[in-house]
DSSP file (Angstrom, degrees, kcal/mol; ACC not computed):
  #  RESIDUE AA STRUCTURE BP1 BP2  ACC     N-H-->O    O-->H-N    N-H-->O    O-->H-N    TCO  KAPPA ALPHA  PHI   PSI    X-CA   Y-CA   Z-CA
    1    1 A M              0   0    0      0, 0.0     2,-0.4     0, 0.0    80,-0.2   0.000 360.0 360.0 360.0 142.6   25.2   -4.5  -16.1
    2    2 A I  E     -A   80   0A   0     78,-2.7    78,-1.9    80,-0.1     2,-0.4  -0.898 360.0-179.2-105.8 138.1   22.6   -2.2  -17.5
    3    3 A R  E     +A   79   0A   0     -2,-0.4     2,-0.3    76,-0.2    76,-0.2  -0.986   5.2 168.7-139.6 125.1   23.7    1.4  -18.2
    4    4 A T  E     -A   78   0A   0     74,-2.1    74,-2.7    -2,-0.4     2,-0.4  -0.910  19.5-143.3-130.5 161.0   21.4    4.1  -19.6
    5    5 A E  E     -A   77   0A   0     -2,-0.3     2,-0.4    72,-0.2    72,-0.2  -0.972   9.7-170.2-128.3 145.3   21.7    7.9  -20.1
    6    6 A T  E     -A   76   0A   0     70,-1.8    70,-3.1    -2,-0.4     2,-0.3  -0.999  18.7-134.9-132.7 130.6   19.2   10.7  -19.7
    7    7 A E  E     -A   75   0A   0     -2,-0.4     2,-0.4    68,-0.2    68,-0.2  -0.668  24.0-173.9 -86.4 137.6   19.7   14.3  -20.7
    8    8 A I  E     -A   74   0A   0     66,-2.9    66,-3.6    -2,-0.3     2,-0.5  -0.979  15.5-156.0-129.8 141.9   18.5   17.0  -18.2
    9    9 A R  E     -A   73   0A   0     -2,-0.4     2,-0.4    64,-0.2    64,-0.2  -0.989  28.7-122.1-116.1 123.7   18.4   20.7  -18.6
   10   10 A V        -     0   0    0     62,-2.4    61,-2.5    -2,-0.5     2,-0.2  -0.483  27.9-147.0 -68.0 120.2   18.5   22.6  -15.3
   11   11 A R    >   -     0   0    0     -2,-0.4     3,-1.8    59,-0.2     4,-0.2  -0.597  20.0-118.9 -89.1 151.4   15.4   24.8  -15.0
   12   12 A Y  G >  S+     0   0    0      1,-0.3     3,-2.0    -2,-0.2    -1,-0.1   0.878 114.1  59.5 -55.3 -42.0   15.4   28.1  -13.2
   13   13 A A  G 3  S+     0   0    0      1,-0.3    -1,-0.3     8,-0.0    -3,-0.0   0.651  97.0  62.7 -62.3 -16.2   12.8   26.8  -10.7
   14   14 A E  G <  S+     0   0    0     -3,-1.8     8,-3.3     7,-0.0    -1,-0.3   0.417  90.2  87.9 -89.8   0.4   15.3   24.0   -9.7
   15   15 A T  B <   -E   21   0B   0     -3,-2.0     6,-0.3     6,-0.3     2,-0.1  -0.650  66.1-141.2-102.0 159.4   17.9   26.5   -8.4
   16   16 A D    >   -     0   0    0      4,-2.3     3,-2.2    -2,-0.2    -1,-0.1  -0.388  42.3 -80.0-105.7-174.6   18.2   28.0   -5.0
   17   17 A A  T 3  S+     0   0    0      1,-0.3    -2,-0.0    -2,-0.1    -1,-0.0   0.705 129.4  57.5 -64.1 -20.0   19.2   31.5   -3.8
   18   18 A M  T 3  S-     0   0    0      2,-0.2    -1,-0.3     1,-0.0     3,-0.1   0.543 118.0-112.0 -86.5  -6.0   22.8   30.7   -4.3
   19   19 A G  S <  S+     0   0    0     -3,-2.2    51,-0.7     1,-0.3     2,-0.2   0.450  77.6 126.8  90.7  -0.5   22.2   29.9   -7.9
   20   20 A F  B    S-F   69   0C   0     49,-0.2    -4,-2.3     1,-0.1     2,-0.3  -0.581  74.0 -97.9 -86.2 151.5   22.8   26.1   -7.4
   21   21 A A  B     -E   15   0B   0     47,-2.8    -6,-0.3    -6,-0.3    47,-0.2  -0.579  54.7-105.1 -61.8 126.2   20.5   23.4   -8.5
   22   22 A H    >>  -     0   0    0     -8,-3.3     3,-1.4    -2,-0.3     4,-0.6  -0.261  22.7-121.8 -59.7 140.6   18.7   22.6   -5.2
   23   23 A H  T >4 S+     0   0    0      1,-0.3     3,-0.7     2,-0.2     4,-0.5   0.801 110.3  56.8 -58.2 -31.5   19.8   19.3   -3.6
   24   24 A G  T >> S+     0   0    0      1,-0.2     4,-1.1     2,-0.2     3,-0.8   0.771  93.2  70.0 -69.5 -25.0   16.3   17.8   -3.6
   25   25 A T  H <> S+     0   0    0     -3,-1.4     4,-2.3     1,-0.3    -1,-0.2   0.823  87.6  64.8 -64.3 -30.2   16.1   18.3   -7.4
   26   26 A Y  H <X S+     0   0    0     -3,-0.7     4,-2.3    -4,-0.6    -1,-0.3   0.870  97.4  54.6 -61.1 -35.1   18.7   15.6   -7.9
   27   27 A I  H <> S+     0   0    0     -3,-0.8     4,-2.0    -4,-0.5    -1,-0.2   0.894 107.5  50.5 -67.9 -38.0   16.3   13.0   -6.4
   28   28 A T  H  X S+     0   0    0     -4,-1.1     4,-2.5     1,-0.2    -2,-0.2   0.907 109.9  50.9 -62.1 -41.5   13.7   14.1   -9.0
   29   29 A W  H  X S+     0   0    0     -4,-2.3     4,-2.4     2,-0.2    -2,-0.2   0.875 106.6  53.8 -64.4 -37.2   16.4   13.7  -11.7
   30   30 A F  H  X S+     0   0    0     -4,-2.3     4,-2.5     2,-0.2    -1,-0.2   0.922 109.7  48.6 -62.2 -41.9   17.2   10.2  -10.4
   31   31 A E  H  X S+     0   0    0     -4,-2.0     4,-2.6     2,-0.2     5,-0.2   0.931 110.3  50.6 -64.1 -44.0   13.5    9.3  -10.8
   32   32 A L  H  X S+     0   0    0     -4,-2.5     4,-2.2     1,-0.2    -1,-0.2   0.909 112.2  46.6 -57.9 -43.2   13.4   10.7  -14.3
   33   33 A A  H  X S+     0   0    0     -4,-2.4     4,-2.5     2,-0.2    -1,-0.2   0.878 111.8  52.0 -67.9 -37.5   16.4    8.7  -15.3
   34   34 A R  H  X S+     0   0    0     -4,-2.5     4,-2.0     2,-0.2    -2,-0.2   0.934 111.0  46.3 -64.5 -47.2   14.9    5.5  -13.6
   35   35 A I  H  X S+     0   0    0     -4,-2.6     4,-2.0     1,-0.2    10,-0.3   0.903 113.4  50.1 -62.1 -43.1   11.6    5.9  -15.5
   36   36 A E  H  X S+     0   0    0     -4,-2.2     4,-2.6    -5,-0.2    -2,-0.2   0.879 107.0  55.0 -62.4 -40.9   13.6    6.5  -18.8
   37   37 A M  H  X S+     0   0    0     -4,-2.5     4,-1.3     2,-0.2    -1,-0.2   0.921 108.1  48.0 -58.9 -45.3   15.7    3.4  -18.1
   38   38 A L  H  <>S+     0   0    0     -4,-2.0     5,-3.2     1,-0.2    -2,-0.2   0.886 111.1  51.4 -62.6 -39.4   12.6    1.3  -17.9
   39   39 A D  H ><5S+     0   0    0     -4,-2.0     3,-1.9     3,-0.2    -2,-0.2   0.911 107.2  52.7 -62.3 -43.2   11.2    2.9  -21.1
   40   40 A Q  H 3<5S+     0   0    0     -4,-2.6    -1,-0.2     1,-0.3    -2,-0.2   0.779 108.6  51.0 -66.5 -24.2   14.5    2.1  -22.9
   41   41 A L  T 3<5S-     0   0    0     -4,-1.3    -1,-0.3    -5,-0.2    -2,-0.2   0.346 119.5-112.9 -89.6   5.0   14.1   -1.5  -21.7
   42   42 A S  T < 5S+     0   0    0     -3,-1.9    -3,-0.2    -5,-0.1    -2,-0.1   0.853  87.8 116.1  62.6  35.7   10.5   -1.6  -23.1
   43   43 A L      < -     0   0    0     -5,-3.2    -4,-0.1    -6,-0.1    -3,-0.1  -0.539  51.3-165.5-127.0  62.3    9.3   -1.9  -19.5
   44   44 A P     >  -     0   0    0      0, 0.0     4,-1.8     0, 0.0     3,-0.4  -0.229  21.1-135.6 -57.9 137.0    7.3    1.3  -19.0
   45   45 A Y  H  > S+     0   0    0    -10,-0.3     4,-2.4     1,-0.2     5,-0.2   0.867 105.4  59.2 -59.2 -38.0    6.5    2.0  -15.4
   46   46 A K  H  > S+     0   0    0      1,-0.2     4,-2.1     2,-0.2    -1,-0.2   0.879 104.6  50.8 -59.5 -38.0    3.0    2.9  -16.3
   47   47 A Q  H  > S+     0   0    0     -3,-0.4     4,-1.7     2,-0.2    -1,-0.2   0.907 107.5  53.2 -64.8 -43.1    2.5   -0.6  -17.8
   48   48 A L  H  <>S+     0   0    0     -4,-1.8     5,-2.7     1,-0.2     4,-0.2   0.917 110.2  47.9 -61.6 -41.9    3.8   -2.2  -14.6
   49   49 A E  H ><5S+     0   0    0     -4,-2.4     3,-1.6     1,-0.2    -1,-0.2   0.901 108.1  54.1 -63.3 -40.2    1.3   -0.2  -12.5
   50   50 A E  H 3<5S+     0   0    0     -4,-2.1    -1,-0.2     1,-0.3    -2,-0.2   0.804 107.0  52.4 -62.9 -29.5   -1.5   -1.2  -14.9
   51   51 A E  T 3<5S-     0   0    0     -4,-1.7    -1,-0.3    -3,-0.2    -2,-0.2   0.451 127.5-101.2 -83.2  -2.8   -0.4   -4.8  -14.3
   52   52 A G  T < 5S+     0   0    0     -3,-1.6    61,-0.4     1,-0.3     2,-0.4   0.666  81.3 125.2  91.4  18.8   -0.7   -4.3  -10.5
   53   53 A Y      < -     0   0    0     -5,-2.7     2,-0.3    -6,-0.2    -1,-0.3  -0.903  34.4-173.7-113.3 141.1    3.0   -3.8   -9.6
   54   54 A Y  B     -G  111   0D   0     57,-2.2    57,-2.2    -2,-0.4    -9,-0.0  -0.946  15.9-154.9-132.0 153.1    4.4   -0.9   -7.8
   55   55 A L        -     0   0    0     -2,-0.3    55,-0.2    55,-0.2     3,-0.1  -0.615  19.7-175.0-127.2  70.2    8.1    0.1   -7.0
   56   56 A P        -     0   0    0      0, 0.0    53,-1.4     0, 0.0     2,-0.4  -0.333  34.1-104.1 -67.6 151.7    8.2    2.3   -4.0
   57   57 A V  E     -B  108   0A   0     51,-0.2    51,-0.3     1,-0.2     3,-0.1  -0.612  32.2-176.9 -75.3 125.5   11.4    3.8   -2.9
   58   58 A L  E    S-     0   0A   0     49,-3.4     2,-0.3    -2,-0.4    50,-0.2   0.849  72.3 -12.4 -87.0 -42.3   12.9    2.0    0.2
   59   59 A N  E     -B  107   0A   0     48,-1.2    48,-2.1     2,-0.0    -1,-0.4  -0.987  59.5-170.1-156.1 156.6   15.9    4.3    0.4
   60   60 A V  E     -B  106   0A   0     -2,-0.3     2,-0.3    46,-0.2    46,-0.2  -0.991   7.7-179.3-146.4 144.3   17.6    7.0   -1.6
   61   61 A S  E     -B  105   0A   0     44,-2.3    44,-1.8    -2,-0.3     2,-0.3  -0.981   5.3-169.4-143.6 156.4   21.0    8.7   -1.1
   62   62 A A  E     -B  104   0A   0     -2,-0.3     2,-0.5    42,-0.2    42,-0.2  -0.996   8.7-161.0-145.1 143.0   23.0   11.4   -2.9
   63   63 A T  E     -B  103   0A   0     40,-3.1    40,-2.2    -2,-0.3     2,-0.5  -0.995  17.3-148.5-124.3 125.5   26.5   12.7   -2.6
   64   64 A Y  E     +B  102   0A   0     -2,-0.5    38,-0.2    38,-0.2    37,-0.1  -0.802  25.1 164.9-101.5 131.6   27.2   16.1   -4.1
   65   65 A K        +     0   0    0     36,-3.5    37,-0.2    -2,-0.5    -1,-0.2   0.787  69.0   3.9-109.4 -46.3   30.6   16.9   -5.5
   66   66 A K  S    S-     0   0    0     35,-1.7    -1,-0.5    33,-0.1     2,-0.1  -0.973  81.3-103.3-140.9 150.8   30.2   20.1   -7.6
   67   67 A P        -     0   0    0      0, 0.0     2,-0.3     0, 0.0   -45,-0.1  -0.409  20.4-142.5 -77.9 154.6   27.1   22.3   -8.2
   68   68 A A        -     0   0    0    -47,-0.2   -47,-2.8    -2,-0.1     2,-0.3  -0.839  21.2-153.1-104.7 153.7   24.9   22.4  -11.2
   69   69 A Y  B >   -F   20   0C   0     -2,-0.3     3,-2.2   -49,-0.2   -59,-0.3  -0.802  31.6 -68.3-125.9 163.6   23.5   25.8  -12.3
   70   70 A F  T 3  S+     0   0    0    -51,-0.7   -59,-0.2    -2,-0.3     3,-0.1  -0.237 118.8  12.6 -51.0 135.3   20.5   27.1  -14.2
   71   71 A D  T 3  S+     0   0    0    -61,-2.5    -1,-0.3     1,-0.3   -60,-0.1   0.418  88.0 146.2  74.2   4.0   20.5   26.1  -17.9
   72   72 A D    <   -     0   0    0     -3,-2.2   -62,-2.4   -63,-0.1     2,-0.6  -0.399  48.0-132.9 -61.3 144.7   23.3   23.6  -17.5
   73   73 A R  E     -A    9   0A   0    -64,-0.2    24,-0.5    -3,-0.1     2,-0.3  -0.931  34.2-175.8-100.8 118.4   22.9   20.6  -19.8
   74   74 A L  E     -A    8   0A   0    -66,-3.6   -66,-2.9    -2,-0.6     2,-0.4  -0.741  22.4-145.0-118.0 161.6   23.4   17.5  -17.7
   75   75 A R  E     -AC   7  95A   0     20,-2.4    20,-2.9    -2,-0.3     2,-0.6  -0.996   8.4-158.1-127.3 126.1   23.6   13.8  -18.3
   76   76 A V  E     -AC   6  94A   0    -70,-3.1   -70,-1.8    -2,-0.4     2,-0.5  -0.924   9.1-159.2-104.9 115.5   22.2   11.3  -15.7
   77   77 A V  E     -AC   5  93A   0     16,-3.1    16,-2.2    -2,-0.6     2,-0.4  -0.843   7.5-160.6 -97.9 129.4   23.8    7.8  -16.1
   78   78 A C  E     -AC   4  92A   0    -74,-2.7   -74,-2.1    -2,-0.5     2,-0.4  -0.917   7.0-169.2-115.5 133.6   21.7    5.1  -14.5
   79   79 A Y  E     -AC   3  91A   0     12,-2.6    12,-2.4    -2,-0.4     2,-0.5  -0.968  19.2-172.8-128.4 139.0   23.1    1.7  -13.6
   80   80 A V  E     +A    2   0A   0    -78,-1.9   -78,-2.7    -2,-0.4    10,-0.1  -0.985  12.4 175.9-120.0 115.7   21.6   -1.7  -12.5
   81   81 A R        +     0   0    0     -2,-0.5     2,-0.3     8,-0.4    -1,-0.1   0.625  60.9  40.8 -98.8 -14.7   24.6   -3.9  -11.6
   82   82 A S  S    S-     0   0    0      7,-0.3     7,-0.3   -80,-0.1    -1,-0.1  -0.972  93.3 -91.6-137.1 152.1   22.7   -7.0  -10.4
   83   83 A Q        -     0   0    0     -2,-0.3    42,-0.1     1,-0.1    -2,-0.1  -0.350  47.3-119.3 -60.3 128.1   19.6   -8.9  -11.5
   84   84 A P        +     0   0    0      0, 0.0     4,-0.2     0, 0.0     2,-0.1  -0.344  40.8 161.8 -65.9 151.2   16.4   -7.6   -9.8
   85   85 A G  S    S-     0   0    0      2,-2.3    25,-0.1    34,-0.0    40,-0.0  -0.079  76.7 -26.8-131.5-122.3   14.4   -9.9   -7.6
   86   86 A L  S    S+     0   0    0     33,-0.1    24,-2.7    -2,-0.1     2,-0.3   0.754 140.1  38.3 -68.2 -23.7   11.9   -8.7   -5.0
   87   87 A R  E     - D   0 109A   0     22,-0.2    -2,-2.3    33,-0.0     2,-0.4  -0.871  69.6-154.0-124.3 160.2   14.1   -5.6   -4.9
   88   88 A I  E     - D   0 108A   0     20,-2.3    20,-2.2    -2,-0.3     2,-0.4  -1.000   5.8-156.9-134.5 136.2   16.0   -3.5   -7.4
   89   89 A Q  E     - D   0 107A   0     -2,-0.4     2,-0.4    -7,-0.3    -8,-0.4  -0.937  13.4-173.6-112.7 130.2   19.0   -1.4   -6.7
   90   90 A I  E     - D   0 106A   0     16,-3.0    16,-2.5    -2,-0.4     2,-0.3  -0.976   7.4-158.3-128.6 140.5   19.8    1.5   -9.0
   91   91 A E  E     -CD  79 105A   0    -12,-2.4   -12,-2.6    -2,-0.4     2,-0.4  -0.841   8.5-159.8-114.9 153.6   22.9    3.8   -9.1
   92   92 A Y  E     -CD  78 104A   0     12,-2.7    12,-2.3    -2,-0.3     2,-0.4  -0.992  12.0-170.6-137.7 140.4   23.2    7.2  -10.6
   93   93 A D  E     -CD  77 103A   0    -16,-2.2   -16,-3.1    -2,-0.4     2,-0.5  -1.000  12.9-155.0-125.6 133.3   25.9    9.5  -11.8
   94   94 A V  E     -CD  76 102A   0      8,-2.9     7,-3.4    -2,-0.4     8,-1.4  -0.940  18.1-177.8-112.1 123.1   25.2   13.1  -12.8
   95   95 A Y  E     -CD  75 100A   0    -20,-2.9   -20,-2.4    -2,-0.5     2,-0.5  -0.900  28.8-158.0-121.3 145.8   27.6   14.8  -15.2
   96   96 A R  E >  S- D   0  99A   0      3,-2.2     3,-2.3    -2,-0.3     2,-0.3  -0.982  85.9 -45.1-113.0 113.5   28.0   18.2  -16.8
   97   97 A D  T 3  S-     0   0    0     -2,-0.5   -22,-0.1   -24,-0.5    -2,-0.0  -0.501 124.6 -28.0  53.6-120.4   30.1   17.3  -19.8
   98   98 A E  T 3  S+     0   0    0     -2,-0.3     2,-0.5    -3,-0.1    -1,-0.3   0.404 113.7 108.7-101.8   3.2   32.7   15.0  -18.3
   99   99 A L  E <   - D   0  96A   0     -3,-2.3    -3,-2.2     1,-0.0     2,-0.6  -0.697  67.4-135.1 -84.4 121.9   32.6   16.6  -14.8
  100  100 A L  E     + D   0  95A   0     -2,-0.5    -5,-0.2    -5,-0.2     3,-0.1  -0.667  28.9 172.4 -79.2 120.4   31.0   14.4  -12.2
  101  101 A L  E     -     0   0A   0     -7,-3.4   -36,-3.5    -2,-0.6   -35,-1.7   0.810  59.5  -5.3 -95.8 -36.6   28.6   16.5  -10.1
  102  102 A A  E     -BD  64  94A   0     -8,-1.4    -8,-2.9   -38,-0.2    -1,-0.3  -0.993  51.3-155.4-157.7 156.3   26.8   14.0   -8.0
  103  103 A Q  E     +BD  63  93A   0    -40,-2.2   -40,-3.1    -2,-0.3     2,-0.3  -0.957  23.7 156.2-132.3 152.8   26.3   10.3   -7.3
  104  104 A G  E     -BD  62  92A   0    -12,-2.3   -12,-2.7    -2,-0.3     2,-0.3  -0.969  21.9-150.3-162.5 179.2   23.4    8.5   -5.8
  105  105 A S  E     -BD  61  91A   0    -44,-1.8   -44,-2.3    -2,-0.3     2,-0.3  -0.984   4.7-168.2-153.7 158.7   21.5    5.3   -5.4
  106  106 A S  E     -BD  60  90A   0    -16,-2.5   -16,-3.0    -2,-0.3     2,-0.4  -0.988   7.6-154.4-147.3 149.8   18.0    4.1   -4.7
  107  107 A S  E     -BD  59  89A   0    -48,-2.1   -49,-3.4    -2,-0.3   -48,-1.2  -0.973  14.0-172.3-127.0 146.6   16.5    0.8   -3.8
  108  108 A H  E     -BD  57  88A   0    -20,-2.2   -20,-2.3    -2,-0.4     2,-0.4  -0.944  12.2-146.8-137.8 150.6   12.9   -0.3   -4.5
  109  109 A A  E     - D   0  87A   0    -53,-1.4     2,-0.5    -2,-0.3   -22,-0.2  -0.935  22.4-119.8-118.5 143.4   10.7   -3.2   -3.6
  110  110 A F        +     0   0    0    -24,-2.7     8,-2.0    -2,-0.4     2,-0.3  -0.703  42.0 167.6 -81.0 128.4    7.9   -4.7   -5.8
  111  111 A I  B     -GH  54 117D   0    -57,-2.2   -57,-2.2    -2,-0.5     2,-0.1  -0.916  29.6-123.3-133.6 164.2    4.6   -4.5   -4.1
  112  112 A N    >   -     0   0    0      4,-2.1     3,-2.3    -2,-0.3   -59,-0.1  -0.362  47.2 -84.0 -94.7-177.5    1.0   -5.1   -5.1
  113  113 A K  T 3  S+     0   0    0    -61,-0.4   -60,-0.1     1,-0.3   -61,-0.0   0.706 129.9  56.5 -63.3 -19.7   -1.9   -2.6   -4.8
  114  114 A D  T 3  S-     0   0    0      2,-0.1    -1,-0.3     3,-0.0     0, 0.0   0.364 120.1-108.6 -92.4   4.8   -2.4   -3.6   -1.2
  115  115 A G  S <  S+     0   0    0     -3,-2.3    -2,-0.1     1,-0.3     3,-0.0   0.609  72.9 139.7  82.6  10.6    1.2   -2.8   -0.3
  116  116 A Q        -     0   0    0      1,-0.1    -4,-2.1     0, 0.0    -1,-0.3  -0.696  61.2-102.1 -89.5 141.6    2.3   -6.4    0.0
  117  117 A P  B     +H  111   0D   0      0, 0.0     2,-0.3     0, 0.0    -6,-0.3  -0.319  48.4 179.2 -57.7 141.8    5.6   -7.6   -1.3
  118  118 A I        -     0   0    0     -8,-2.0    -8,-0.2   -32,-0.2   -65,-0.0  -0.991  32.7-103.7-146.0 148.6    5.2   -9.5   -4.6
  119  119 A R        -     0   0    0     -2,-0.3   -33,-0.1     1,-0.1     3,-0.1  -0.518  47.1-105.9 -71.2 142.3    7.5  -11.1   -7.1
  120  120 A P        -     0   0    0      0, 0.0    -1,-0.1     0, 0.0     5,-0.0  -0.240  46.8 -83.6 -63.0 156.6    8.1   -9.1  -10.2
  121  121 A P    >>  -     0   0    0      0, 0.0     4,-1.9     0, 0.0     3,-0.7  -0.301  37.0-119.3 -62.9 147.9    6.4  -10.2  -13.4
  122  122 A K  H 3> S+     0   0    0      1,-0.3     4,-2.7     2,-0.2     5,-0.2   0.884 113.0  54.2 -57.7 -41.8    8.2  -12.9  -15.3
  123  123 A H  H 3> S+     0   0    0      1,-0.2     4,-2.1     2,-0.2    -1,-0.3   0.827 105.8  53.8 -64.3 -28.9    8.6  -10.7  -18.4
  124  124 A Y  H <> S+     0   0    0     -3,-0.7     4,-2.3     2,-0.2    -1,-0.2   0.953 111.4  44.4 -64.9 -52.0   10.2   -8.0  -16.3
  125  125 A L  H  X S+     0   0    0     -4,-1.9     4,-2.7     1,-0.2    -2,-0.2   0.907 113.8  50.5 -59.2 -44.7   12.8  -10.5  -14.9
  126  126 A E  H  X S+     0   0    0     -4,-2.7     4,-2.5     2,-0.2    -1,-0.2   0.901 109.6  50.4 -61.7 -42.6   13.4  -12.0  -18.4
  127  127 A T  H  X S+     0   0    0     -4,-2.1     4,-2.6     2,-0.2    -1,-0.2   0.913 112.5  46.7 -65.6 -43.3   14.0   -8.5  -19.9
  128  128 A F  H  X S+     0   0    0     -4,-2.3     4,-1.8     2,-0.2     6,-0.2   0.920 111.7  51.1 -64.1 -42.6   16.5   -7.6  -17.2
  129  129 A K  H  <>S+     0   0    0     -4,-2.7     5,-2.3     1,-0.2     4,-0.3   0.934 112.7  45.8 -59.8 -46.5   18.3  -10.9  -17.5
  130  130 A K  H ><5S+     0   0    0     -4,-2.5     3,-1.3     1,-0.2    -1,-0.2   0.907 112.7  49.8 -62.8 -42.7   18.6  -10.5  -21.3
  131  131 A A  H 3<5S+     0   0    0     -4,-2.6    -1,-0.2     1,-0.3    -2,-0.2   0.782 108.9  53.9 -67.3 -25.3   19.7   -6.8  -21.0
  132  132 A M  T 3<5S-     0   0    0     -4,-1.8    -1,-0.3    -5,-0.2    -2,-0.2   0.477 114.5-118.5 -88.5  -2.7   22.3   -7.8  -18.5
  133  133 A G  T < 5       0   0    0     -3,-1.3    -3,-0.2    -4,-0.3    -2,-0.1   0.705 360.0 360.0  76.7  18.6   23.7  -10.4  -20.9
  134  134 A A      <       0   0    0     -5,-2.3    -4,-0.2    -6,-0.2    -5,-0.1   0.444 360.0 360.0 -92.9 360.0   22.9  -13.3  -18.6
């Protein structure tokens, strides 16, 4: 399993009239954590795109347990529990201190610039395999 953490500070613009972080903002935080995870694995998403690989979102979900507020310092924990293939599944937990605020997941498919499914690059698979201890 791969586990990474990304720190987030809730910006005023991310809150709604009730003072809560807007529900759609969590999806943006998931993306930020996902990109950071790839960076931590030395697999920058920008490099994947330069190599002709893209990872569009196939589906995304979020379950909200407690609200986040302006200026909260949050931690987004990102998990990959199984070796990626043509697809990758990522899970997310959002915490304020030790309080779980939200959970989510996203799945992505590797495609080329023409939108056709494609196998991920070999170095990508090898890096994930090594990081997962397999």
